[in-house]
C-alpha positions as CSV (number, residue, x, y, z in Angstrom):
1,M,-44.7,65.3,16.5
2,T,-40.9,65.2,16.1
3,K,-41.4,63.7,12.6
4,I,-43.6,66.7,11.6
5,V,-41.0,69.1,12.9
6,I,-38.1,67.3,11.2
7,L,-40.2,67.1,7.9
8,G,-41.0,70.8,8.2
9,M,-37.4,71.8,8.7
10,G,-36.3,69.6,5.8
11,L,-39.0,71.2,3.6
12,I,-37.8,74.7,4.6
13,L,-34.2,73.7,4.0
14,A,-35.0,72.4,0.6
15,V,-36.9,75.5,-0.4
16,S,-34.2,77.9,0.9
17,C,-31.4,76.0,-0.9
18,K,-33.0,76.2,-4.3
19,S,-30.7,78.0,-6.7
20,P,-32.1,81.2,-8.2
21,D,-32.9,81.3,-11.9
22,Q,-29.7,82.2,-13.7
23,K,-29.9,84.7,-16.5
24,E,-27.7,84.4,-19.5
25,P,-24.6,86.6,-19.1
26,Q,-24.8,89.7,-21.3
27,D,-22.1,89.8,-23.9
28,A,-19.9,92.7,-22.7
29,T,-18.2,93.1,-26.0
30,S,-21.3,94.0,-27.9
31,V,-22.4,96.4,-25.2
32,I,-19.1,98.3,-25.3
33,E,-19.0,98.4,-29.1
34,A,-22.6,99.7,-29.3
35,E,-22.0,102.4,-26.7
36,I,-18.8,103.7,-28.4
37,Q,-20.0,103.6,-32.0
38,A,-21.9,106.9,-31.8
39,L,-19.0,109.3,-31.4
40,P,-19.2,113.0,-32.3
41,E,-17.5,114.1,-35.5
42,L,-14.0,115.4,-35.0
43,V,-13.3,119.0,-35.8
44,Q,-11.1,119.4,-38.8
45,L,-7.7,121.0,-38.1
46,D,-6.5,123.9,-40.1
47,P,-3.5,122.9,-42.3
48,R,-1.4,125.5,-40.5
49,A,-2.4,124.0,-37.1
50,R,-1.7,120.5,-38.4
51,E,1.8,121.6,-39.5
52,I,2.6,122.9,-36.1
53,L,1.1,120.0,-34.3
54,S,3.1,117.5,-36.4
55,T,6.2,118.7,-34.6
56,W,4.6,118.1,-31.1
57,P,5.2,114.3,-30.4
58,Q,3.1,114.3,-27.2
59,Y,0.0,115.6,-29.0
60,T,0.5,113.2,-31.9
61,S,0.6,110.3,-29.5
62,L,-2.6,111.6,-27.8
63,E,-4.3,111.9,-31.1
64,N,-3.2,108.3,-32.1
65,R,-4.4,106.8,-28.8
66,L,-7.8,108.6,-28.9
67,S,-8.4,107.3,-32.4
68,A,-8.2,103.7,-30.9
69,L,-11.2,104.4,-28.7
70,P,-13.8,103.1,-31.2
71,N,-11.9,99.8,-31.5
72,V,-12.1,98.9,-27.8
73,K,-13.8,95.5,-27.4
74,N,-14.0,94.9,-23.6
75,R,-13.5,96.6,-20.2
76,E,-9.9,95.4,-19.8
77,Q,-8.9,97.0,-23.1
78,M,-10.8,100.2,-22.1
79,E,-8.9,100.2,-18.8
80,L,-5.5,99.9,-20.5
81,L,-6.4,102.6,-23.0
82,L,-7.5,105.0,-20.3
83,E,-4.3,104.4,-18.4
84,E,-2.3,105.2,-21.5
85,L,-4.3,108.3,-22.2
86,N,-3.9,109.6,-18.7
87,Q,-0.1,109.1,-19.0
88,I,0.0,110.9,-22.3
89,C,-2.1,113.8,-21.0
90,K,0.3,114.1,-18.1
91,Q,3.2,114.2,-20.5
92,V,1.5,116.8,-22.6
93,E,0.9,119.0,-19.5
94,E,4.5,118.6,-18.3
95,N,6.3,119.2,-21.6
96,A,6.6,122.4,-23.5
97,F,3.8,123.3,-25.9
98,P,4.7,124.6,-29.4
99,E,5.1,128.4,-29.4
100,P,1.7,129.6,-30.7
101,F,-0.2,127.1,-28.5
102,E,1.6,128.0,-25.2
103,K,-1.6,129.7,-23.9
104,P,-3.8,129.2,-20.8
105,S,-6.7,128.5,-23.1
106,V,-5.0,125.3,-24.5
107,R,-3.7,124.2,-21.1
108,S,-7.1,124.5,-19.5
109,R,-8.7,122.4,-22.2
110,I,-6.1,119.7,-21.7
111,K,-7.1,119.7,-18.0
112,V,-10.8,119.4,-19.0
113,L,-9.9,116.4,-21.2
114,R,-8.2,114.8,-18.2
115,T,-11.4,115.4,-16.2
116,Y,-13.5,113.5,-18.7
117,L,-10.9,110.8,-18.9
118,G,-11.4,110.3,-15.2
119,K,-15.2,110.3,-15.7
120,L,-14.8,107.6,-18.3
121,E,-12.5,105.7,-16.1
122,S,-15.0,105.7,-13.2
123,A,-17.8,104.6,-15.6
124,N,-15.6,101.7,-16.6
125,Y,-14.7,100.8,-13.0
126,Y,-18.4,100.9,-11.9
127,R,-19.6,99.2,-15.1
128,L,-21.8,102.1,-16.0
129,D,-23.1,103.3,-19.4
130,Y,-20.2,104.6,-21.6
131,Q,-22.2,106.7,-24.0
132,E,-22.3,110.0,-22.0
133,P,-18.6,110.0,-20.8
134,V,-17.3,109.0,-24.2
135,S,-19.3,111.7,-25.9
136,E,-18.1,114.3,-23.3
137,L,-14.5,113.2,-23.8
138,M,-14.7,113.6,-27.5
139,D,-16.4,117.0,-27.1
140,A,-13.5,118.1,-24.9
141,Y,-11.0,116.8,-27.5
142,N,-12.9,118.7,-30.2
143,A,-12.7,121.9,-28.0
144,I,-8.9,121.5,-28.0
145,R,-8.8,121.1,-31.7
146,Q,-11.1,124.0,-32.2
147,Q,-8.9,126.2,-30.0
148,F,-5.9,125.3,-32.1
149,N,-7.8,126.5,-35.2
150,V,-8.8,129.7,-33.4
151,I,-5.2,130.4,-32.4
152,V,-3.8,129.8,-35.9
153,N,-6.5,131.9,-37.6
154,N,-6.2,134.8,-35.1
155,S,-5.0,137.8,-36.9
156,L,-4.9,140.2,-33.9
157,T,-1.7,141.1,-32.3
158,P,-1.3,142.5,-28.7
159,D,0.4,145.5,-30.2
160,I,-2.9,146.8,-31.5
161,F,-4.3,147.2,-27.9
162,E,-1.3,149.1,-26.5
163,N,-1.8,152.8,-25.9
164,E,0.6,155.1,-27.5
């Protein structure tokens, strides 16, 4: 009887210690590249807006770092890029905007951009799909660029609305 109990326990132990089938690890690089390749088209800046923005170093650095987004190869690079982008956005918010762009409409769009940076950061942290947050981030960036074009092309002055 004791031999049967010992044999049964040994059999249970052998079955429970069996290692599970291991799946091949998915190549993280190809996943990130595939998710980031389908970015929305950037809104073209008006030449007058481009001229004003070229004198704004914080925006220029934001533009340069966002252009590096499609070249991200792994999660660590994504994390570093997002840290840099958050710091740059903070600098943009803290420093003075060029005169025509010192408007609440531009400042609010910068805050929205930071919101989507946070969403992308959380997707990176929790290893979620990048496609939606990256697309929303680029849409927010396009909204900023579109607002620059609207401000530059606006021909109305506040004097028109004053009662005389």
